C-alpha positions, 0 to 999 in steps of 0.5 A: 639387703643383707638380711634378705641374703640371710633369708634367701640362704637359710640352710636346712638343718643337714646342711648346716651340719655338713658345713659345720663337719667341714669346719671341724675337718679343716680344724682337725688339720685336713686341708682338702676335704670332699663334701658328699651329698646325694644329687638333690641335697643343695650342694650348690646352695652349701657351696654359695654359703661358703663362698659368701662366708669367705667373701664376708671375712675379706678373703677370696674364694672361687668355685671351679666347674668344667663346663662353660654352661655350668659357669653361667648357671652358677653365676645366675644362682649366685645373682638370684641371691644378690651376691657380687661375683665375677666370672673367670672365663674368656670373653664373659660379660661378668669379667670382674677380677677384682671380686672376692668370689669368682666363678671359673672354668676349669680350662681358664684356671688351668691355662693361668696356673696360678690364682694369687690370694685364693683362700678357698677353692670349691671343685664341682664334680670333683670325682672327675679328676682333671690332672692340671686341677689336681696339680693346682691343689697339690702346688698350692698348699695354702689354699683350702679346697672343698670337692663337691660330689654325689659319687666319690668313687673315682680311684685315687681321690684319696690322694687328693682329698684328705677327708670325706664328710658324709652327713645326710643319706639318700634315704633320709633325704626321701624320708624327709621329703627333700627327694622322691622315691623311685618306682623302678621298672625292668624292661627288655635290656640292650644286649651287651653280651661279648661287646668290646670294652675300653678300660673296662667300660663298653665302648660308645660305638658298641653301645650305640649300635646295640641301643639302636636295636631296641629303639622301638621297644624304648619308645613302646614302653614309655608310651605305655608306662606314662599312660598307665601311671600318669594318665598322660605324657609327662616330662621325661629325660632319656639317657641314650647310648650315643649320638645316633642312638639319640637321633634315632629315638627322637625320630621314633618318638616323633612317629608316635606324636611325641616331641623328644629333643635329643642334644649332644656335644655336637650342638653348640652351647646356645642351642642346648641352653635354650632347649633346656630352658624351654624344657624347664618351663611348666607349659613346655611343649617338649615331652622329653630331652635325650642325651648321653651324659650332658644331662648327668651334670648341672641339670636341674629341672625338678618336674621331670617325672620319668627317667629312661635308662638306655645307656649301659654301663659296665663299671661306672656306678657313678654315672648310674647314680648321677642319672637316677638323681636327676629325676629324684628332685622334689617338685610340687605335687610329685610324689615319686619318679619313675625309672624305666631301665633298658640298660640292665644298670639297676640290677648290675649296680643294685647292691652298690646302690643299696649300700650307698642309698642307706648309708652315704659314703665314708671312705674314698678309693673303696674300689666300687667302680670295678666291671661288674659280672653279668647275671645269667638269664636264669638268674634274671628270670629267677629274680621276678615274681611269677604272679605279678612280675615285680622283682623279688626283694634280695633277701626275702622269699616273699614278693613285696608287691603281692605278697606271693611266697616263692617256692624254691626250684631247682629249675626257673622258667623264663618270664616274658619281656614285659617291663616289670616293676622293681618293688623294694630294695635290699633291707639293711636292717635284715643284713644287720640282723643276720650279721649280729646273729653270726656275731653270737656264733662267734661269741658263743660257739668259737666261730672265727670272724672270717667264718662269720664273714664267709657265711654272711657272703653265702647268704647275700653273695657280697662281704659284710660292709659297714655293719655293727659287730653287736651280737643277737640271739639267732632266729629259728631261720638263721639257725636253720640256714647254718644247720643246712650249711654244716650239713652240706660241708659234712657231706662234702667231706665224706664224699671226698674221703 
């Protein structure tokens, strides 16, 4: 049985490297660490490997989850690996307090307040900080702690966790074939202009009311795209704006002959579990699931082909990334996933997502989750190719989709509200090349680092981040760009005299 366990728990290279980095972190004196990895990277498998390794040493380990359904899923995963364990949850059939591995609901641990003899605590979705869990970590300094997350952006995480381990990026997993790329389409979005905010995020009632106004558009575009791209309906998950919005979408899909089931916190756990289990079957008759946030955690149905974003976020980069990750899991015959954006979130968080996609996360409390300034209608229109309606790459005047070269104009005409494909993310290589060429000016022309940073921001609209300062000879395009800026500055100075 032991040999079978080792075979079943065999990790990929990046997973082994991640665990090695965690061990080095503990050896360096870090008691609490975050294991960052993209959704679909196998964080649960890495956690199970650590739990079992701790048990084999005769020590106690626990994994903490904040939902009963997630406790059940984790217990089932452990059982599939033939690993003995208990579930520390009120009334659970697998209550076995004598086992050295325990799966715990956060609520149960909080009620207990202590866990005698515990050596390792693994906290799932640690970016969703619970006050009593944080207190437990602080009050038990003898316990080593590992937090799991794909989105470690919550302010204050750095006061709970001392180190973040980030070994593999989303881009690397896509290139390796462990995740699939997204084909992103931008459609008529929910209008959030003037909407009420609570703590910087749009209120649930506002997003629900406004989301219901474009229910028909969401259904129509899904029908159009699933037939254009796949030739038939394919498994879909829809992130709606609220319970009423979900019910309205389910009704409108049904009117068109499609079986979409809406689930929410109002449904009991058995119903939600049964629906998700049915949806996960290859021969399911359910075309899609609709929910607000239930599907952002612990939802693992790899053959989902389409994700629909219909819940706008003003600042929650975490939720946006978690949602996209649910459709990027690999499945047999799945070459890509389709993302239909009715929320405006993809454009709203495009810069931050490109950064995480390319580089992962290496710092905590980096201030990413701040309310984003909305783009104007003119800016949105200007971002679209007038020939094929794909969105322009952020750093090029050439459309990656059809090759059309954009002619810069002062006024931009609006483009019709058909759903358009987003083809190509901002190139990190181009950013690095431009930053390196600015470093040449610092080295040879006496520029200050601050001037280089401001010039970079003029071009890309953001400050340089996680780029190498190696200098490179400026390209003719860069020289032309800087010459224009210098001439514009001289004209401004002359006018002010």
